[in-house]
C-alpha positions in Angstrom: 2.4 -44.2 -26.1 1.8 -44.2 -22.4 5.3 -45.3 -21.7 6.7 -42.5 -23.9 4.6 -39.8 -22.0 5.6 -41.3 -18.7 9.3 -41.2 -19.6 9.0 -37.6 -20.9 7.4 -36.6 -17.5 10.1 -38.4 -15.5 12.8 -36.7 -17.6 11.3 -33.3 -17.1 11.2 -33.9 -13.3 14.8 -35.1 -13.3 15.8 -31.9 -15.1 14.0 -29.6 -12.7 14.9 -31.6 -9.4 18.4 -30.3 -8.8 18.2 -26.6 -8.1 22.0 -26.6 -7.5 22.7 -27.8 -11.0 19.9 -25.5 -12.5 21.3 -22.3 -11.0 24.9 -23.2 -12.0 24.0 -23.7 -15.6 21.7 -20.7 -16.1 23.5 -17.9 -14.3 26.7 -17.8 -16.2 25.9 -14.9 -18.6 25.7 -11.1 -17.8 25.7 -11.6 -14.1 29.1 -13.0 -12.8 30.8 -13.5 -9.5 28.3 -15.2 -7.2 29.5 -18.5 -6.0 27.2 -21.5 -6.4 25.6 -22.6 -4.1 25.2 -19.2 -2.3 25.3 -19.1 1.4 22.6 -17.3 3.4 23.9 -14.8 6.0 26.8 -13.8 3.6 27.4 -10.8 1.4 27.8 -11.5 -2.3 29.7 -9.2 -4.6 29.1 -9.5 -8.4 29.3 -7.8 -11.8 26.6 -7.1 -14.2 27.4 -6.4 -17.8 24.4 -5.3 -19.9 26.1 -5.8 -23.3 24.1 -8.3 -25.3 21.0 -8.0 -23.3 17.8 -5.9 -23.3 19.5 -3.2 -21.2 22.5 -2.6 -23.4 22.9 1.2 -24.0 20.7 2.2 -21.0 22.6 5.0 -19.0 20.9 4.1 -15.7 20.2 0.6 -14.4 18.9 -0.6 -11.0 18.5 -4.0 -9.5 16.0 -5.7 -7.2 15.6 -9.2 -6.0 12.7 -11.4 -5.1 13.7 -13.2 -1.9 12.0 -16.0 0.1 12.6 -16.0 3.8 10.6 -17.4 6.7 8.1 -18.5 4.1 7.4 -14.9 3.0 8.2 -13.2 -0.3 9.8 -9.8 -0.3 11.0 -7.5 -3.1 14.2 -5.8 -2.0 16.7 -3.4 -3.5 20.2 -4.4 -4.6 23.1 -2.0 -4.6 24.6 -1.2 -8.0 27.5 1.1 -8.9 28.4 1.9 -12.5 31.9 1.1 -13.6 32.5 2.1 -17.2 30.8 -0.6 -19.3 29.7 -2.8 -16.4 28.1 -2.5 -12.9 29.3 -3.6 -9.6 26.7 -5.1 -7.3 26.5 -6.1 -3.7 23.8 -7.8 -1.7 23.7 -9.2 1.8 21.7 -12.4 1.7 19.7 -12.6 4.9 20.1 -15.4 7.4 17.7 -18.3 6.6 17.0 -16.8 3.2 16.0 -19.7 0.9 15.7 -18.2 -2.5 17.0 -15.1 -4.5 16.0 -14.0 -8.0 17.8 -10.9 -9.3 16.1 -8.6 -11.8 17.8 -5.7 -13.6 15.8 -2.9 -14.9 15.6 0.5 -16.5 13.1 2.8 -18.0 12.9 3.6 -21.7 10.5 5.6 -23.8 8.1 2.7 -23.9 8.2 2.2 -20.1 10.0 -0.5 -18.0 12.6 -2.7 -19.6 14.0 -5.6 -17.5 16.7 -8.2 -17.8 16.0 -11.7 -16.3 18.6 -13.6 -18.4 16.4 -14.1 -21.4 13.7 -15.8 -19.4 16.3 -18.2 -17.8 16.4 -16.1 -14.6 19.2 -15.0 -12.3 18.3 -17.4 -9.6 20.1 -18.6 -6.5 19.0 -21.1 -3.8 21.2 -20.3 -0.8 22.2 -23.0 1.7 23.1 -22.4 5.3 26.7 -22.1 6.6 26.8 -25.9 7.0 25.8 -26.2 3.3 22.5 -27.7 4.3 19.1 -26.7 2.9 17.2 -23.8 4.5 13.6 -24.1 5.3 11.7 -22.9 2.2 14.3 -24.0 -0.4 12.1 -26.6 -1.9 8.9 -24.5 -1.8 10.4 -21.4 -3.5 12.2 -23.5 -6.2 9.0 -25.4 -7.0 6.7 -22.3 -7.1 8.6 -19.3 -8.4 9.4 -21.0 -11.7 5.7 -22.1 -12.4 3.5 -19.6 -14.1 0.5 -20.8 -12.2 2.1 -19.9 -8.9 4.2 -16.9 -9.7 1.7 -14.3 -11.0 2.8 -11.8 -8.2 6.3 -11.4 -9.4 5.9 -8.6 -11.9 6.2 -10.8 -15.0 9.7 -12.1 -14.0 9.2 -14.9 -16.6 7.6 -14.2 -20.0 7.1 -17.7 -21.2 9.3 -20.0 -19.1 7.4 -22.3 -16.7 8.1 -25.7 -15.1 5.7 -28.6 -15.2 3.0 -28.9 -12.5 4.3 -32.3 -11.6 7.7 -30.7 -10.7 6.0 -28.1 -8.5 4.0 -30.9 -6.8 7.3 -32.8 -6.1 8.9 -29.8 -4.5 5.9 -28.7 -2.5 5.5 -32.2 -1.1 9.2 -32.4 -0.4 8.9 -29.2 1.6 6.1 -30.6 3.6 8.1 -33.8 4.2 11.1 -31.9 5.4 9.3 -29.2 7.3 5.8 -30.3 8.3 5.8 -28.1 11.3 5.9 -25.1 8.8 2.8 -26.0 6.8 0.7 -23.3 8.5 3.0 -20.8 6.9 2.3 -22.0 3.3 -1.1 -23.7 3.5 -2.5 -21.5 0.7 0.2 -22.9 -1.6 -0.7 -26.4 -0.7 -4.4 -25.8 -1.4 -3.6 -24.1 -4.7 -1.6 -27.2 -5.6 -4.7 -29.3 -5.1 -6.7 -26.9 -7.2 -4.1 -27.2 -10.1 -3.5 -30.9 -10.0 -7.1 -32.0 -9.2 -9.3 -29.4 -10.9 -12.3 -31.7 -11.1 -12.2 -32.6 -7.5 -10.5 -29.8 -5.8 -13.6 -28.5 -3.9 -14.2 -31.6 -1.8 -10.5 -32.3 -1.7 -9.6 -28.8 -0.5 -12.4 -29.0 2.1 -11.1 -32.3 3.3 -7.4 -31.1 3.4 -8.2 -27.9 5.3 -10.4 -29.7 7.8 -7.6 -32.1 8.5 -5.2 -29.3 8.7 -7.3 -27.6 11.4 -7.3 -30.8 13.5 -3.5 -31.2 13.2 -2.7 -27.5 13.8 -4.8 -26.0 16.5 -2.4 -23.3 17.7 -2.5 -20.8 14.8 -1.8 -17.2 14.8 -4.7 -14.8 13.9 -3.2 -14.2 10.5 -3.0 -17.9 9.9 -6.7 -18.4 11.0 -7.7 -15.6 8.6 -5.9 -17.1 5.8 -7.7 -20.5 6.3 -11.0 -18.7 6.8 -10.5 -16.9 3.5 -9.6 -20.2 1.7 -12.9 -21.7 2.9 -14.9 -18.6 2.0 -13.4 -17.5 -1.4 -11.6 -20.5 -2.8 -13.8 -23.3 -1.6 -17.1 -21.3 -1.4 -17.8 -22.9 2.0 -19.4 -19.9 3.8 -20.7 -21.9 6.9 -17.2 -23.1 7.9 -15.8 -19.6 7.2 -18.4 -18.0 9.4 -17.7 -20.5 12.2 -14.0 -19.8 11.8 -14.6 -16.1 12.1 -16.4 -16.6 15.4 -13.4 -18.7 16.6 -11.1 -15.8 15.6 -13.2 -13.1 17.3 -13.2 -15.1 20.5 -9.5 -15.9 20.5 -8.5 -12.3 19.5 -11.1 -9.9 20.7 -9.0 -6.8 19.7 -7.3 -8.2 16.7 -7.4 -7.7 12.9 -10.7 -9.4 12.3 -12.5 -7.5 15.1 -11.3 -4.2 13.6 -12.5 -5.2 10.1 -15.9 -6.1 11.5 -16.2 -2.9 13.5 -14.9 -0.8 10.6 -17.5 -2.2 8.3 -20.3 -1.5 10.8 -19.5 2.3 10.4 -21.2 2.2 7.0 -24.6 1.8 8.7 -24.5 5.4 9.8 -26.3 7.8 7.5 -25.6 11.3 8.8 -22.2 12.9 8.8 -22.5 13.6 12.5 -23.3 10.0 13.3 -20.4 8.8 11.1 -18.0 11.2 12.7 -18.9 10.1 16.2 -18.7 6.5 15.4 -15.3 6.8 13.6 -14.0 8.8 16.6 -15.2 6.0 19.0 -13.5 3.4 16.8 -10.2 5.3 17.0 -10.4 5.6 20.8 -11.2 1.9 21.2 -8.7 0.6 18.5 -5.9 3.2 18.3 -3.6 3.0 15.2 -0.4 2.4 17.2 -0.3 -1.3 18.2 1.7 -2.5 15.1 -0.9 -4.7 13.5 0.4 -4.6 9.8 -2.6 -6.2 8.4 -4.8 -3.4 9.5 -3.0 -0.7 7.5 -5.8 -0.5 4.8 -8.5 -0.1 7.5 -6.8 3.0 9.0 -6.0 4.4 5.6 -9.7 4.1 4.6 -10.9 5.3 8.0 -8.7 8.4 8.1 -9.6 9.3 4.5 -13.4 9.1 5.2 -13.0 10.9 8.5 -10.9 13.6 6.9 -13.5 14.2 4.2 -16.3 14.4 6.8 -14.4 16.9 8.9 -13.5 18.9 5.7 -17.2 19.1 4.6 -18.1 20.3 8.1 -15.2 22.8 8.2 -13.9 21.1 11.3 -10.3 22.1 10.5 -9.1 21.8 14.1 -10.0 18.1 14.2 -8.3 17.5 11.0 -5.1 19.0 12.4 -5.4 16.7 15.4 -5.5 13.4 13.3 -2.8 14.3 10.7 0.2 13.3 12.9 -1.3 9.8 13.2 -1.6 9.4 9.4 1.0 8.0 7.1 2.3 9.6 4.0 0.1 7.7 1.6 -3.0 8.7 3.5 -2.1 12.4 4.0 -1.3 12.6 0.3 -4.6 11.1 -0.8 -6.5 13.3 1.6 -4.8 16.4 0.2 -5.6 15.4 -3.3 -9.2 14.6 -2.7 -9.9 17.6 -0.5 -7.5 20.5 -0.5 -6.4 20.3 -4.0 -9.9 19.7 -5.3 -11.3 22.6 -3.4 -8.6 24.9 -4.6 -9.2 24.0 -8.2 -13.0 24.3 -8.0 -12.9 27.3 -5.7 -15.2 25.6 -3.1 -13.4 26.7 0.0 -11.8 29.9 1.3 -8.1 30.1 0.3 -7.2 31.2 3.8 -8.6 28.0 5.2 -6.9 25.9 2.5 -3.6 27.6 3.2 -3.7 26.9 6.9 -4.6 23.2 6.2 -2.1 22.9 3.4 0.7 24.1 5.7 -0.1 21.6 8.3 -0.2 18.7 5.8 2.9 19.7 3.9 4.8 20.2 7.1 3.8 16.6 8.1 4.4 14.7 4.9 7.9 16.2 4.4 8.9 14.2 7.4 7.4 10.9 6.1 8.5 10.1 2.5 10.5 7.2 3.8 7.7 5.6 5.8 7.2 2.9 3.1 3.4 3.5 3.3 3.3 2.8 -0.5 4.6 -0.7 -0.1 1.8 -3.2 -1.1 2.7 -6.8 -1.8 5.5 -7.1 -4.4 4.6 -4.2 -6.6 7.4 -1.9 -5.4 10.8 -2.3 -3.7 11.4 0.0 -0.8 13.5 2.4 -3.0 10.8 2.5 -5.6 8.1 3.1 -3.0 10.2 5.9 -1.5 10.7 7.4 -5.0 7.0 7.4 -5.7 6.4 9.2 -2.3 8.9 11.9 -3.2 7.4 12.3 -6.6 4.0 12.7 -5.0 5.4 15.3 -2.5 6.8 17.3 -5.4 3.3 17.3 -7.0 1.7 18.5 -3.8 4.2 21.2 -3.4 3.1 22.6 -6.8 -0.3 23.2 -5.3 0.9 24.3 -1.9 2.9 27.1 -3.6 -0.1 28.1 -5.8 -2.2 28.4 -2.6 0.6 30.4 -0.9 1.1 32.6 -4.0 -2.7 33.2 -4.3 -2.7 34.6 -0.7 0.5 36.6 -1.3 2.5 34.7 1.3 5.6 35.3 -0.8 8.3 34.5 1.8 6.6 31.2 2.5 6.6 30.5 -1.2 10.3 30.8 -1.3 10.6 28.4 1.7 8.3 25.9 0.0 10.6 25.9 -3.2 13.4 24.6 -1.0 11.4 21.5 -0.2 11.4 20.1 -3.7 13.5 17.1 -4.4 16.8 17.6 -6.3 15.4 16.2 -9.5 12.3 18.4 -9.3 14.1 21.7 -8.5 13.9 24.1 -11.4 12.5 21.3 -13.7 8.9 22.6 -14.0 8.6 25.7 -16.2 5.2 26.7 -14.7 6.5 26.5 -11.1 9.8 28.3 -12.2 7.6 31.2 -13.4 5.9 31.4 -10.0 9.3 31.4 -8.4 10.5 34.3 -10.7 7.2 36.3 -10.1 7.4 35.7 -6.3 11.0 37.1 -6.3 9.7 40.1 -8.3 7.0 40.7 -5.8 9.5 40.8 -3.1 11.9 43.0 -5.2 14.6 40.4 -5.0 17.0 39.4 -7.8 15.7 36.8 -10.3 18.7 36.1 -12.4 19.8 32.9 -10.5 16.4 31.4 -10.9 16.3 32.3 -14.5 19.7 30.8 -15.3 19.1 27.6 -13.2 15.7 27.2 -15.0 17.4 27.6 -18.4 20.0 25.0 -17.3 17.2 22.6 -16.9 15.6 23.8 -20.1 12.4 24.7 -18.3 11.6 28.4 -19.3 8.3 29.8 -20.1 8.0 32.6 -22.8 7.7 35.2 -20.1 10.8 33.9 -18.3 12.7 33.9 -21.6 11.7 37.5 -22.1 12.8 38.5 -18.5 16.2 36.7 -19.1 16.7 38.6 -22.3 16.0 41.9 -20.6 18.6 41.2 -17.8 21.1 40.1 -20.6 20.8 43.3 -22.4 21.3 45.3 -19.1 24.5 43.3 -18.3 26.2 44.3 -21.6 27.6 40.9 -22.5 29.9 40.6 -25.4 28.3 37.5 -26.7 24.9 37.3 -28.3 21.9 36.4 -26.3 21.5 33.1 -28.4 25.0 32.1 -27.5 24.5 33.0 -23.8 21.3 31.0 -23.6 22.8 28.1 -25.6 25.6 28.0 -23.1 23.2 28.0 -20.2 21.3 24.9 -21.4 24.0 23.2 -23.4 23.9 20.0 -21.5 20.2 19.6 -21.7 20.1 20.6 -25.3 23.0 18.2 -26.2 21.2 15.3 -24.7 18.0 16.3 -26.4 19.7 16.6 -29.7 21.1 13.1 -29.4 17.7 11.7 -28.4 16.0 13.4 -31.3 18.6 12.0 -33.7 18.1 8.5 -32.4 14.3 8.8 -33.2 14.5 10.1 -36.8 12.5 8.0 -39.2 12.2 7.8 -43.0 8.8 6.2 -43.8 6.1 7.2 -46.3 3.7 9.7 -44.7 -0.1 9.6 -45.3 -1.6 12.2 -47.4 -2.2 15.6 -45.7 -5.7 16.4 -46.5 -7.5 18.8 -44.2 -10.1 21.6 -44.3 -9.9 25.2 -43.4 -12.4 27.0 -41.2 -14.7 27.5 -44.2 -14.8 23.8 -45.0 -12.6 24.1 -48.1 -10.3 21.1 -48.7 -6.6 21.8 -48.2 -4.0 19.3 -49.6 -0.6 20.0 -48.2 2.0 18.6 -50.5 5.2 20.7 -49.8 7.9 21.7 -52.2 11.3 20.0 -52.4 13.1 19.9 -49.1 10.3 21.9 -47.3 9.9 20.8 -43.7 6.3 20.5 -42.6 5.4 20.4 -38.9 1.9 19.3 -38.0 0.6 19.6 -34.5 -2.5 17.5 -34.0 -4.6 18.9 -31.2 -8.2 19.3 -30.0 -10.2 22.0 -28.1 -10.9 19.4 -25.3 -7.3 18.5 -24.8 -5.6 20.2 -21.9 -2.0 19.1 -22.7 -2.4 20.2 -26.3 -3.2 23.7 -25.2 -0.4 23.7 -22.5 2.0 22.9 -25.2 1.0 25.9 -27.3 3.5 28.4 -25.7 6.4 26.1 -26.6 4.9 25.7 -30.1 4.7 29.5 -30.4 8.4 29.8 -29.5 9.2 27.4 -32.3 6.9 29.1 -34.8 8.5 32.5 -34.0 12.1 31.1 -34.5 11.4 29.9 -37.9 8.9 32.5 -39.0 11.2 33.9 -41.7 12.2 30.5 -43.0 10.3 29.7 -46.2 11.3 26.1 -46.1 9.7 25.5 -42.7 5.9 25.6 -42.2 3.8 24.8 -39.1 0.1 23.6 -39.2 -2.1 23.2 -36.2 -4.7 20.6 -37.1 -7.8 20.2 -34.9 -8.8 16.4 -34.8 -10.9 14.0 -32.8 -13.3 16.8 -31.7 -16.3 16.0 -29.6 -18.2 19.3 -29.9 -20.5 20.1 -32.9 -19.2 23.7 -32.8 -15.5 22.8 -32.6 -14.4 25.1 -35.4 -15.9 28.2 -33.7 -14.5 27.1 -30.4 -11.1 26.5 -31.8 -11.0 29.8 -33.7 -12.2 31.6 -30.6 -9.5 30.0 -28.3 -6.7 30.8 -30.8 -7.9 34.4 -31.1 -8.3 34.8 -27.3 -4.7 33.6 -26.7 -3.3 35.8 -29.6 -1.5 32.9 -31.3 -0.5 33.5 -34.9 -1.1 29.8 -35.9 -2.1 28.4 -39.2 -5.1 26.4 -38.0 -6.7 23.5 -40.1 -9.2 20.9 -39.4 -9.2 17.2 -40.0 -12.0 15.7 -42.2 -15.1 14.3 -40.6 -15.4 10.5 -40.5 -19.0 9.5 -40.8 -18.4 6.0 -39.6 -16.6 7.1 -36.4 -18.5 10.4 -35.8 -15.5 12.7 -35.4 -13.1 14.6 -37.5 -10.2 12.2 -37.8 -10.1 11.0 -41.3 -6.4 11.9 -41.9 -5.2 11.5 -38.3 -6.4 7.9 -38.1 -3.8 7.0 -40.8 -1.1 8.4 -38.6 -2.6 6.7 -35.5 -2.4 3.4 -37.3 1.3 4.0 -38.0 2.0 5.0 -34.3 -0.4 2.4 -32.9 -1.7 5.2 -30.7 -4.3 7.9 -31.2 -3.1 10.0 -28.3 -2.7 13.8 -28.7 -0.9 16.2 -28.7 1.0 14.5 -31.5 3.7 16.3 -33.5 4.8 14.9 -36.9 7.5 16.3 -39.1 7.4 15.6 -42.8 10.0 16.2 -45.5 9.7 15.2 -49.2 6.7 13.1 -48.5 8.5 11.1 -45.7 7.6 11.1 -42.1 10.9 12.0 -40.4 10.0 12.5 -36.7 7.0 12.3 -34.4 6.4 12.7 -30.7 3.3 12.3 -28.4 2.4 14.2 -25.3 3.9 17.2 -23.7 6.8 17.3 -21.2 5.6 20.6 -19.5 8.4 22.8 -20.6 7.8 25.3 -23.5 11.5 25.9 -24.0 12.3 22.1 -24.2 9.5 21.5 -26.7 10.8 24.4 -28.9 14.4 23.1 -28.7 13.2 19.6 -29.5 11.5 20.7 -32.7 14.5 23.0 -33.5 16.8 20.0 -33.1 14.7 18.1 -35.6 14.6 21.0 -38.0 18.4 21.5 -38.0 19.2 17.9 -38.4 16.8 17.8 -41.4 18.3 21.0 -42.9 21.8 19.6 -42.6 20.8 16.8 -45.0 20.6 19.4 -47.8 24.1 20.6 -47.4 
């Protein structure tokens, strides 16, 4: 038996030892065109065909690559251009790059979908121009493919992993070939000891690190910090870690560790005045302009805390002075936790908020490309920049609200120009602000109304205004045709999406109560379409969706075969019926409101909805369900933010179901 096990291990090692053979065999699938072995310092051109993979049918696909260079992992963007049914890709492999793993991805209704060659990987191990190995080839090949080492790579592999023996072979081979580089991957070596010798790794790890420090005594501060952290957090050897910290502080008196120590000492001050003075002293002594990348988190936290202190003390001039030194991430967080919060809660004067908001917005519009959201391997540079742009769009929403509240109408119009291309005219609420601003300035609104319609992002008030202007223009076509032509692209896409999500499964019984507590059993006559909107009085998105629901209700009000019901469920208040009735009355909605049955075991009114939640594997609301002839035909969760889009979505469902009767 021992011989069989030993033979199996040897075979596994042999299968994983030739990375040149491994990458040749695995990559010939949807990714084509990269010569094996790849060469560092060259540009590779390839094609990617999603057909037959998890991304087949996705209209937009992007590519990233995990690369290993100079013993550091990075996540980089890869250029892709669509060519009919396939994509052309191009990537410049850096000099001395020792490993590349491509990942193709897109976003579906359930989130991120990625293609890593059905868990085989799109992996290349570049050699140098002389076809010799690059430093790091062995190490990356032996760790990226082992699940115990590759937890930072965004779930690149779902199940695949090589044996620990194989990883040990490649890590030791790296040390054998490049012993001088061991300080750059000492953590990996200690992790190997932890994996291979779990019962003895504490004394073994201490011994290995002690020997390492004797052999390598000219480390950088970052390398000393890494060893110190290994002693402290991995090996629980605080005395040695403390002594190493003393060494670091002596060797690097103004370095990373010194700043961390001084920053933590700021917490000892109890009064705002003392904290402000100590923080200002810290910034004078350790300015944030010396390029120490590892101190980014210190300054992010310091500026956020100092901003909050200045804000509470109304020292707005001091805030203005530090904003240019802050990165996008920090300014955005400070805006969210101070300006935005104060505006919502009305805890500060709008004039002060306006002045501060202008300073901050003017600064962050310059910085969405500063990559301040890059953290480890979570995002590629393009992904981090897209996140920053999305954050900027969100802050512009509130900046415009503040400007509008202060009647700074011309500045409102200027602020609308700052939105990203994707965000322009996409938010119905902000589109209404745009329209109202133009009206306040006695300027034409038709362009904004039509562009908002093209994005299917109209509020009921905007639709009313558009209708008024349509009548004044004496069009030959009907308003319905005019509106349909404006948003035909969006509606066509929406109709296709709705069609692809139609279902035909048995629906749970529809048993509810009216406001008097009388049971209501909704059965529905033949071919009747029943739309149920599950909502709750505590649910903000549910209420925000009501204007769109009202548009849909009004459209089908005269249709006897279409009936809407608004079912309150999962309520938390004892007086939820009174609260629901009062809210509907206050808003003037002509809705048929019912109430879910109370579940004694759960303590809320969800007796019917919980059967739907089981079907959807989600209890989230708002939840729309469409039922015909006892079958659940369509459902959606959440709210997109556009009343007109919601109304068109439900209208598309209705028309598709009606067409079945013809």
